[in-house]
Backbone bond lengths (Angstrom), bond angles and torsions (degrees), N, CA, C in turn:
res aa  C-N    CA-C-N  psi(-1)  N-CA   C-N-CA  omega(-1)  CA-C   N-CA-C  phi
1 M - - - 1.504 - - 1.522 109.02 -
2 G 1.326 116.58 132.58 1.465 120.23 178.89 1.533 111.63 -80.44
3 W 1.338 113.03 172.88 1.506 116.25 -176.38 1.531 110.73 -67.90
4 L 1.339 119.44 -28.43 1.470 119.54 -177.97 1.541 110.39 -67.84
5 E 1.338 113.97 -44.41 1.516 118.24 179.16 1.532 109.87 -65.97
6 T 1.345 117.50 -38.00 1.481 118.77 177.48 1.472 111.55 -66.49
7 W 1.288 118.68 -42.03 1.493 122.69 175.78 1.524 112.35 -58.34
8 L 1.322 115.06 -46.98 1.486 122.40 -177.87 1.521 109.39 -63.51
9 L 1.351 116.88 -47.41 1.446 119.72 -177.61 1.578 110.96 -63.00
10 G 1.344 113.92 -34.96 1.438 116.27 177.07 1.555 111.12 -64.57
11 K 1.279 117.98 -34.74 1.488 121.23 179.49 1.508 109.39 -70.69
12 L 1.362 118.54 -35.24 1.460 122.14 -173.67 1.532 115.69 -91.69
13 R 1.325 116.77 -8.43 1.476 122.18 -164.11 1.520 110.51 -61.11
14 N 1.272 120.70 -44.69 1.459 123.05 -171.88 1.550 112.39 -98.63
15 Q 1.309 117.86 17.10 1.482 122.15 -179.28 1.526 107.44 -107.80
16 I 1.351 112.32 149.84 1.510 120.73 176.36 1.503 108.53 -112.96
17 F 1.346 117.35 130.79 1.443 122.97 178.49 1.518 110.16 -121.56
18 F 1.312 116.44 137.88 1.482 119.96 -175.30 1.554 111.10 -102.35
19 S 1.307 116.89 -3.90 1.467 119.07 177.15 1.490 110.38 -155.03
20 F 1.330 119.19 161.16 1.455 121.43 175.06 1.479 110.78 -65.34
21 E 1.347 117.91 -29.97 1.465 120.55 177.68 1.529 111.92 -61.78
22 E 1.314 116.31 -42.18 1.450 120.21 176.65 1.529 111.35 -64.53
23 L 1.318 117.52 -41.01 1.426 123.39 -179.84 1.524 111.84 -62.95
24 N 1.361 113.43 -44.72 1.467 119.47 178.46 1.510 113.12 -64.37
25 R 1.313 117.26 -36.58 1.481 119.55 174.65 1.516 113.02 -63.55
26 A 1.284 115.05 -40.64 1.470 120.09 178.17 1.501 111.24 -64.20
27 I 1.331 117.02 -46.00 1.466 122.68 -179.13 1.534 107.83 -62.27
28 S 1.318 119.51 -42.05 1.451 123.47 -178.63 1.529 108.82 -61.76
29 G 1.314 118.51 -42.26 1.436 120.46 178.41 1.498 113.38 -63.15
30 Y 1.338 116.07 -42.55 1.512 117.52 179.14 1.534 111.62 -71.45
31 R 1.302 115.95 -29.08 1.459 117.89 177.51 1.555 109.54 -66.49
32 R 1.309 116.99 -40.29 1.457 119.74 176.02 1.486 110.15 -63.79
33 E 1.288 118.26 -42.23 1.469 123.71 178.40 1.533 109.22 -57.89
34 L 1.284 119.05 -47.66 1.438 121.41 178.07 1.516 112.82 -65.42
35 S 1.333 117.82 -37.56 1.446 121.22 -178.17 1.555 109.91 -65.67
36 L 1.310 117.94 -33.31 1.461 120.72 -177.60 1.504 114.14 -88.21
37 R 1.330 115.94 -14.02 1.480 119.78 -179.63 1.507 110.98 -64.44
38 G 1.316 118.64 132.82 1.470 123.12 -176.65 1.535 109.88 -73.60
39 F 1.383 112.30 151.80 1.415 120.21 177.42 1.499 110.61 -68.18
40 K 1.373 119.89 149.94 1.452 121.30 176.70 1.550 113.31 -81.97
41 Q 1.248 117.28 -31.12 1.471 120.71 -171.38 1.583 112.33 -99.21
42 R 1.308 117.32 -15.24 1.451 120.73 -179.23 1.536 112.47 -151.44
43 E 1.261 115.98 173.77 1.459 121.28 -177.30 1.560 109.34 -74.47
44 G 1.335 113.60 155.61 1.461 119.45 174.98 1.522 114.15 92.53
45 S 1.332 113.47 -175.70 1.453 122.05 -178.36 1.535 110.01 -141.59
46 R 1.342 116.12 176.80 1.471 116.31 176.03 1.527 109.67 -61.81
47 F 1.322 117.15 -38.99 1.469 120.45 -177.60 1.550 110.65 -66.15
48 S 1.307 118.45 -42.53 1.494 120.61 -177.05 1.552 107.85 -69.82
49 E 1.332 119.14 -31.60 1.422 119.83 -179.77 1.537 110.12 -72.00
50 F 1.345 114.03 -35.02 1.471 119.54 176.78 1.580 109.57 -62.15
51 I 1.326 114.99 -44.72 1.485 118.31 179.27 1.515 111.01 -65.50
52 R 1.290 118.17 -35.97 1.462 122.43 -176.28 1.516 113.25 -78.31
53 V 1.344 117.45 -42.61 1.416 120.85 -170.99 1.567 113.68 -107.74
54 D 1.267 118.19 -51.41 1.453 122.39 -170.81 1.576 113.66 -79.22
55 K 1.336 113.91 -46.35 1.451 117.43 -173.89 1.548 113.25 -59.04
56 P 1.304 120.90 -40.58 1.503 119.67 179.14 1.540 111.91 -65.28
57 A 1.293 117.43 -22.19 1.502 120.15 -179.44 1.498 113.82 -91.29
58 L 1.337 118.05 -3.62 1.462 118.79 -177.85 1.529 110.45 -73.87
59 R 1.339 114.93 146.69 1.458 121.60 175.12 1.500 110.39 -109.35
60 P 1.337 116.88 155.17 1.515 117.97 -178.86 1.459 110.84 -59.45
61 L 1.304 115.55 148.23 1.495 123.11 175.40 1.493 107.97 -72.81
62 P 1.359 117.29 148.62 1.495 120.19 175.69 1.550 111.71 -55.40
63 L 1.324 116.39 149.37 1.464 116.32 178.32 1.514 112.59 -68.94
64 Q 1.366 117.47 -26.61 1.440 120.84 179.10 1.521 111.22 -109.90
65 K 1.308 117.22 144.89 1.433 119.65 178.17 1.508 112.12 -68.21
66 Y 1.287 116.48 140.00 1.463 119.99 -178.37 1.501 109.89 -67.80
67 E 1.338 116.85 136.17 1.438 122.56 177.35 1.540 109.25 -125.72
68 I 1.290 114.87 139.54 1.463 120.89 173.51 1.541 108.33 -70.00
69 A 1.299 117.69 130.31 1.422 120.19 -177.20 1.535 111.65 -115.29
70 D 1.329 115.48 150.50 1.467 121.83 173.75 1.524 105.81 -97.61
71 V 1.324 115.29 122.87 1.499 119.52 -177.72 1.563 106.88 -112.95
72 V 1.339 115.08 126.40 1.443 122.57 -179.83 1.511 110.27 -134.45
73 K 1.328 116.31 154.61 1.485 120.33 178.26 1.574 107.22 -102.27
74 R 1.325 114.79 136.74 1.443 122.34 179.08 1.509 112.19 -135.79
75 R 1.278 117.60 149.80 1.465 123.28 174.29 1.543 108.92 -105.97
76 V 1.307 118.17 132.46 1.443 122.50 -177.96 1.494 110.34 -72.35
77 G 1.358 116.46 122.06 1.478 121.41 -179.98 1.497 114.47 -86.63
78 D 1.298 114.54 -171.07 1.488 120.71 -178.84 1.480 112.70 -57.30
79 Y 1.360 119.58 -30.63 1.445 121.62 -170.22 1.576 111.21 -99.24
80 Y 1.342 116.45 18.13 1.467 126.17 176.97 1.550 114.57 44.66
81 H 1.334 114.11 40.32 1.461 119.49 175.17 1.514 109.02 -129.85
82 L 1.365 116.86 150.64 1.437 123.54 177.05 1.539 108.10 -111.12
83 E 1.289 117.81 134.82 1.437 123.90 -178.41 1.543 110.54 -88.77
84 Y 1.363 114.35 135.86 1.471 118.26 170.36 1.561 108.35 -150.65
85 D 1.285 115.00 122.41 1.487 120.97 177.42 1.523 113.86 50.79
86 G 1.353 112.88 41.82 1.502 117.46 173.57 1.532 112.52 86.13
87 F 1.301 120.30 -1.10 1.468 123.07 176.95 1.532 109.09 -116.84
88 Y 1.350 116.40 159.22 1.452 120.28 -173.07 1.556 106.78 -128.05
89 Y 1.345 116.53 123.77 1.430 123.85 -175.22 1.517 109.97 -114.81
90 S 1.362 115.14 133.82 1.451 121.12 -172.87 1.506 113.20 -79.59
91 V 1.328 115.60 150.68 1.466 124.15 170.95 1.538 106.92 -130.15
92 P 1.361 120.27 164.05 1.468 118.88 175.28 1.558 114.18 -50.43
93 H 1.287 117.52 131.52 1.476 121.69 -173.48 1.532 111.16 -60.32
94 A 1.355 117.65 -24.74 1.484 120.68 -178.95 1.566 110.13 -66.26
95 L 1.321 117.37 -15.27 1.453 118.00 178.75 1.487 115.26 -88.39
96 H 1.322 116.35 16.54 1.465 122.49 176.54 1.560 111.03 -50.78
97 G 1.307 117.06 126.97 1.444 121.53 175.09 1.514 112.29 89.53
98 K 1.349 119.82 -7.18 1.444 122.57 -177.42 1.518 112.77 -83.90
99 D 1.320 117.45 149.55 1.485 120.62 175.00 1.534 107.27 -90.68
100 L 1.308 115.46 128.51 1.457 124.20 179.68 1.473 111.25 -127.74
101 I 1.318 114.69 164.54 1.479 123.38 178.70 1.485 107.90 -109.36
102 L 1.347 116.38 128.01 1.461 121.98 179.56 1.522 106.99 -109.72
103 R 1.349 114.79 122.83 1.491 119.60 178.49 1.527 109.57 -114.05
104 A 1.310 115.22 117.59 1.441 119.56 -171.84 1.506 109.80 -115.31
105 T 1.362 116.58 128.52 1.460 122.99 169.48 1.501 109.37 -114.30
106 T 1.321 119.06 -175.09 1.444 120.14 -179.60 1.525 112.12 -65.03
107 A 1.315 118.22 -26.07 1.445 123.15 -174.87 1.535 115.58 -112.51
108 M 1.270 117.83 -17.72 1.491 120.13 -165.21 1.551 110.23 -141.22
109 I 1.343 112.19 140.75 1.473 120.49 169.54 1.494 106.61 -112.05
110 E 1.320 117.51 117.05 1.441 123.67 -177.77 1.538 110.93 -114.79
111 V 1.341 116.48 130.88 1.451 121.11 179.42 1.478 111.09 -109.39
112 I 1.363 116.90 130.01 1.469 122.53 -172.61 1.553 105.72 -131.68
113 D 1.347 114.71 141.77 1.447 116.78 178.84 1.499 110.04 -88.07
114 T 1.324 117.63 -179.15 1.449 121.78 -173.80 1.520 113.85 -70.90
115 E 1.327 115.58 -13.27 1.451 121.40 175.97 1.543 111.60 -93.76
116 R 1.346 115.62 9.72 1.477 124.45 179.25 1.541 112.60 64.72
117 V 1.319 114.32 32.19 1.481 119.91 173.53 1.496 107.68 -104.12
118 R 1.370 113.17 131.59 1.483 116.56 -178.48 1.509 112.54 -69.78
119 V 1.318 116.82 127.05 1.426 122.52 179.34 1.481 112.99 -84.37
120 D 1.350 115.61 -47.00 1.481 121.63 177.95 1.519 107.19 -174.05
121 S 1.348 114.60 178.37 1.430 120.88 179.76 1.504 110.51 -147.92
122 H 1.308 118.63 156.11 1.444 125.37 177.08 1.513 110.36 -136.34
123 A 1.317 117.59 149.00 1.452 120.31 168.34 1.536 106.31 -68.44
124 R 1.327 116.11 133.08 1.443 120.56 -177.70 1.539 111.33 -67.86
125 R 1.301 117.33 136.05 1.489 120.48 -178.93 1.521 108.90 -107.61
126 Y 1.360 114.91 141.73 1.409 123.19 174.65 1.500 115.47 -122.27
127 N 1.310 116.85 -23.51 1.447 122.18 -177.23 1.527 111.15 -86.35
128 K 1.304 117.71 110.70 1.449 123.37 -176.28 1.546 109.09 -72.51
129 A 1.335 118.71 -18.96 1.473 118.67 177.36 1.504 111.16 -68.63
130 L 1.296 120.63 -18.31 1.471 124.08 175.97 1.521 112.35 -83.66
131 G 1.326 115.55 -8.57 1.482 120.57 178.83 1.507 109.47 108.47
132 R 1.302 115.09 149.98 1.484 121.60 -179.25 1.502 113.82 -81.60
133 Y 1.320 117.28 -19.78 1.493 122.11 -176.28 1.535 109.47 -100.12
134 V 1.330 114.83 126.69 1.454 121.10 174.39 1.541 105.90 -112.11
135 T 1.318 117.11 109.81 1.492 120.12 -168.28 1.544 109.02 -129.94
136 K 1.346 112.50 132.94 1.488 119.10 171.85 1.543 106.98 -96.64
137 E 1.358 111.89 139.77 1.494 119.97 -175.25 1.517 110.48 -62.91
138 E 1.347 117.54 -34.85 1.494 120.90 -178.55 1.563 112.86 -69.55
139 H 1.360 115.36 -14.36 1.471 118.34 177.84 1.521 112.89 -85.81
140 M 1.320 118.14 -10.63 1.486 122.91 -171.68 1.544 107.46 -77.93
141 P 1.369 116.37 149.26 1.443 119.93 164.48 1.524 109.55 -69.93
142 P 1.313 117.05 161.73 1.529 120.69 -172.32 1.526 112.69 -54.82
143 N 1.361 119.64 -41.23 1.429 121.43 -177.28 1.520 111.94 -68.17
144 H 1.299 117.61 -39.65 1.468 120.68 175.92 1.490 112.95 -67.49
145 R 1.336 116.51 -35.80 1.480 122.22 178.58 1.508 112.00 -66.21
146 A 1.349 115.86 -38.83 1.476 118.96 178.39 1.504 111.22 -64.01
147 V 1.326 116.46 -43.31 1.455 119.63 -178.01 1.548 108.91 -68.73
148 H 1.280 116.55 -42.01 1.495 119.48 176.53 1.500 112.62 -59.35
149 Q 1.340 116.63 -43.28 1.473 116.51 -178.16 1.520 110.94 -66.80
150 Q 1.367 115.28 -36.07 1.456 117.86 -179.07 1.509 110.99 -64.42
151 R 1.359 115.33 -36.34 1.466 117.81 179.99 1.527 116.13 -71.72
152 Q 1.346 113.77 -17.94 1.424 118.65 -178.82 1.546 111.71 -79.91
153 F 1.307 117.74 -10.13 1.469 120.76 -174.17 1.514 112.35 -98.27
154 D 1.321 117.92 146.89 1.464 124.16 171.05 1.540 105.01 -127.91
155 G 1.334 116.53 -178.27 1.450 119.66 -177.26 1.500 115.56 -58.08
156 N 1.351 117.42 -37.64 1.440 120.97 179.72 1.526 110.57 -63.46
157 R 1.284 117.98 -41.11 1.448 122.62 -179.21 1.523 113.04 -67.51
158 Y 1.369 115.50 -39.98 1.449 120.53 177.56 1.570 108.73 -63.49
159 R 1.326 114.73 -45.08 1.462 118.95 -178.75 1.571 111.80 -62.81
160 S 1.352 114.60 -42.24 1.457 119.57 -179.08 1.535 109.78 -63.54
161 W 1.311 116.89 -41.34 1.474 121.50 178.76 1.498 110.69 -62.40
162 A 1.342 115.87 -45.04 1.462 121.13 -176.69 1.544 110.52 -66.08
163 R 1.336 116.81 -39.67 1.506 118.77 176.16 1.487 114.61 -57.77
164 Q 1.300 115.69 -32.33 1.462 121.07 179.67 1.564 111.52 -68.85
165 I 1.330 115.61 -23.66 1.463 119.54 -178.67 1.531 111.05 -88.48
166 G 1.339 116.57 -42.05 1.489 117.58 179.78 1.520 110.63 164.10
167 E 1.335 112.41 169.26 1.467 120.30 -176.25 1.525 113.56 -64.97
168 S 1.348 115.38 -42.36 1.467 118.64 179.56 1.509 113.42 -67.34
169 T 1.351 116.01 -41.84 1.438 119.52 174.99 1.495 111.87 -59.49
170 S 1.336 116.87 -41.42 1.474 121.16 177.88 1.502 108.57 -61.78
171 F 1.307 120.15 -40.50 1.497 124.72 -177.32 1.528 108.68 -63.50
172 I 1.380 115.61 -46.44 1.449 119.39 -176.91 1.574 110.65 -65.74
173 I 1.337 116.19 -40.48 1.469 118.55 -178.09 1.499 108.94 -67.11
174 D 1.317 118.51 -40.32 1.445 119.89 178.09 1.471 111.26 -63.70
175 S 1.367 117.39 -38.99 1.440 120.24 177.55 1.569 113.05 -61.02
176 L 1.375 115.11 -43.51 1.423 120.03 176.96 1.522 113.80 -62.08
177 L 1.333 116.66 -34.38 1.451 122.00 -178.00 1.517 110.73 -75.62
178 T 1.284 118.77 -27.42 1.474 120.59 -175.21 1.533 113.15 -104.49
179 S 1.324 116.29 -0.67 1.464 118.02 -176.54 1.510 113.76 -81.00
180 G 1.303 120.36 -20.45 1.441 122.91 -179.86 1.528 113.42 -97.24
181 K 1.331 116.17 177.36 1.434 120.23 179.93 1.522 112.61 -68.11
182 V 1.348 113.98 -34.21 1.431 120.52 175.64 1.547 107.57 -131.20
183 E 1.347 115.38 151.88 1.488 119.95 -174.13 1.522 112.18 -61.01
184 E 1.351 115.81 -36.08 1.447 119.12 -175.11 1.550 114.29 -59.82
185 Q 1.341 115.90 -22.10 1.453 119.17 177.70 1.541 114.53 -62.53
186 G 1.340 114.39 -24.16 1.453 120.72 -179.56 1.501 116.38 -91.54
187 Y 1.313 117.49 -6.32 1.491 121.98 -174.17 1.531 111.08 -59.88
188 K 1.323 118.26 -45.97 1.419 119.28 -174.32 1.542 110.04 -64.22
189 S 1.390 117.01 -45.06 1.448 118.77 178.21 1.510 112.57 -63.61
190 C 1.380 117.74 -37.21 1.455 119.50 179.62 1.537 110.34 -63.56
191 M 1.331 117.61 -43.71 1.443 119.91 179.47 1.521 109.12 -64.06
192 G 1.338 118.04 -40.03 1.443 118.92 179.29 1.513 114.14 -62.77
193 V 1.374 116.38 -42.62 1.427 121.93 178.06 1.558 110.97 -62.65
194 L 1.282 115.96 -49.31 1.485 120.83 -174.81 1.524 111.19 -69.64
195 Q 1.333 115.83 -27.08 1.457 117.72 176.81 1.515 114.91 -72.48
196 F 1.319 117.05 -11.87 1.436 121.29 175.70 1.532 110.95 -62.92
197 T 1.333 116.82 -19.01 1.495 118.01 179.25 1.522 111.43 -62.72
198 K 1.317 116.72 -27.36 1.454 121.58 -176.17 1.554 109.83 -71.18
199 T 1.348 116.20 -32.01 1.472 121.52 -178.63 1.497 111.81 -93.35
200 Y 1.357 115.23 -45.00 1.474 119.21 -169.87 1.563 113.02 -110.02
201 G 1.325 117.76 -12.66 1.498 119.84 -178.33 1.482 111.03 85.94
202 E 1.312 114.46 162.01 1.453 122.50 -174.27 1.552 111.05 -71.48
203 V 1.284 119.59 -35.35 1.473 122.44 -176.93 1.578 109.42 -63.63
204 R 1.299 115.97 -47.50 1.487 119.78 -179.02 1.529 110.88 -65.39
205 L 1.363 113.13 -42.14 1.513 116.66 178.51 1.501 111.68 -59.09
206 E 1.303 116.06 -46.92 1.476 120.25 179.03 1.535 110.35 -58.43
207 A 1.327 116.64 -41.28 1.446 120.14 179.72 1.486 113.23 -64.13
208 A 1.389 114.30 -40.34 1.464 120.99 179.87 1.564 111.00 -66.00
209 C 1.356 113.36 -39.09 1.476 118.87 179.91 1.577 109.49 -67.22
210 K 1.292 114.33 -37.42 1.462 119.58 -178.97 1.552 108.86 -65.01
211 R 1.328 116.68 -43.00 1.515 120.75 -178.86 1.502 108.76 -70.52
212 A 1.333 119.91 -39.26 1.475 122.40 177.76 1.520 109.60 -63.81
213 R 1.319 115.90 -34.76 1.487 122.08 -179.67 1.584 107.62 -66.13
214 E 1.292 114.16 -44.54 1.470 120.42 -177.56 1.556 111.42 -66.49
215 L 1.351 114.51 -36.28 1.444 120.00 178.12 1.530 113.27 -77.73
216 G 1.268 117.10 -15.56 1.491 122.28 -178.19 1.509 112.29 75.23
217 S 1.357 117.38 24.10 1.444 122.25 179.85 1.546 107.40 -117.45
218 H 1.299 116.15 90.08 1.502 122.35 -173.28 1.509 111.73 -93.53
219 T 1.337 118.10 58.59 1.443 120.29 -173.94 1.548 109.57 -124.18
220 Y 1.327 112.46 157.04 1.476 119.33 176.49 1.523 109.83 -61.36
221 T 1.275 118.39 -43.62 1.448 122.73 -177.22 1.556 112.40 -61.99
222 T 1.280 115.63 -41.85 1.528 118.78 175.39 1.481 113.38 -58.12
223 I 1.298 114.28 -46.66 1.498 118.81 -177.74 1.537 109.01 -68.32
224 K 1.354 115.66 -40.72 1.468 117.56 -178.71 1.507 110.53 -62.25
225 N 1.344 117.71 -43.49 1.497 120.23 -179.00 1.512 112.32 -66.01
226 M 1.369 116.37 -36.86 1.462 120.22 177.89 1.557 109.47 -60.67
227 L 1.302 114.75 -51.90 1.495 118.55 -177.60 1.502 110.28 -64.24
228 K 1.314 117.92 -42.30 1.453 118.86 -176.65 1.528 112.83 -63.83
229 N 1.347 115.24 -34.30 1.474 119.53 -178.21 1.539 114.07 -101.75
230 G 1.329 116.62 4.92 1.432 121.49 177.80 1.498 112.92 67.09
231 L 1.329 118.86 35.77 1.477 123.89 -175.66 1.514 112.75 -99.28
232 E 1.331 117.55 2.28 1.447 116.51 -170.68 1.548 114.01 -68.93
233 S 1.369 114.87 -17.59 1.467 119.33 -179.46 1.507 111.68 -105.00
234 A 1.325 118.46 3.35 1.419 122.29 -179.14 1.533 108.73 -71.53
235 P 1.369 118.22 141.69 1.471 119.19 -179.46 1.549 112.09 -65.42
236 V 1.302 116.45 148.89 1.453 122.17 179.81 1.541 107.65 -87.36
237 D 1.392 118.63 126.55 1.452 121.01 178.38 1.507 108.18 -81.30
238 T 1.361 115.57 112.00 1.447 120.65 -176.51 1.553 109.97 -108.84
239 R 1.334 116.80 13.92 1.462 119.50 -178.59 1.528 108.96 -72.34
240 A 1.396 113.49 142.60 1.453 119.68 179.08 1.523 110.72 -68.66
241 T 1.326 116.12 149.25 1.459 119.69 177.31 1.558 111.25 -68.35
242 P 1.295 118.71 124.98 1.468 121.89 -177.70 1.513 112.60 -62.88
243 D 1.382 114.86 155.34 1.442 120.21 175.78 1.516 111.74 -65.82
244 H 1.307 116.56 138.91 1.427 122.90 -176.49 1.544 111.04 -146.94
245 E 1.285 117.57 143.75 1.470 119.18 -176.02 1.507 113.75 -60.46
246 N 1.338 115.83 -25.54 1.497 120.07 179.44 1.490 115.00 -83.18
247 I 1.390 114.74 -5.48 1.437 117.61 -179.77 1.500 107.15 -93.12
248 R 1.345 119.43 119.20 1.404 122.36 -170.02 1.565 112.87 -74.31
249 G 1.292 118.77 -40.81 1.439 121.43 179.32 1.574 111.51 77.63
250 S 1.274 117.54 169.44 1.476 121.32 -177.17 1.524 113.86 -65.82
251 G 1.403 116.59 -27.68 1.462 119.77 -179.14 1.535 111.40 -63.48
252 Y 1.270 117.98 -26.96 1.473 121.71 -175.70 1.526 111.26 -60.27
253 Y 1.370 116.45 -29.50 1.442 119.94 -172.54 1.498 110.59 -97.31
254 S 1.306 119.66 2.25 1.477 123.44 -176.60 1.579 106.22 -76.64
């Protein structure tokens, strides 16, 4: 036993403590007493030497508390996810077949490539009720992303999107949503119509929806054909059908 332990035990020997908290407070007080006690052979104390020598050399502590991490190597499979502890975390789909390093702490899943460059990170998941797959949309290939985006929409979101384009687009989308037995039957057609903005722009789509509304043909196919053939701005022929000997008329059935 060193002199410090002997000195401290001598201070604590005749005292009674009812908890570790009380003991730690007592030790802290004696530690301060020892730190301020002057040296016998030279000027100063342990505390004054700390202020003079050690404190100027100290660096700031990290903003985050250090955590012990589990580091494992994984190869990216066909579904662009890496498995850890029963959960699957996405990485960019272009990394299919690559070897990556997965660094797991209690709060974070970090993915690093073989050049030690961070690929991405996820909050670590523990609750299986939330699903085993943790996926970022930007990691998906285009076909998966399109399906994912479609599933995120309901009738209210389709209507809101359509209103931002124009009155006629809003009318057509509402017609598609109310034409089936259940609203969900119109979701695919709504997404298809609204996605035309990527190819033809909002102005042309609104014009096509206006013409479809005037024609009374509120379908995806009608709007698609108009835009494909540039007919959205063509005038609507509202002339009555002329009399003809082959047209029977209501009198025929009298």
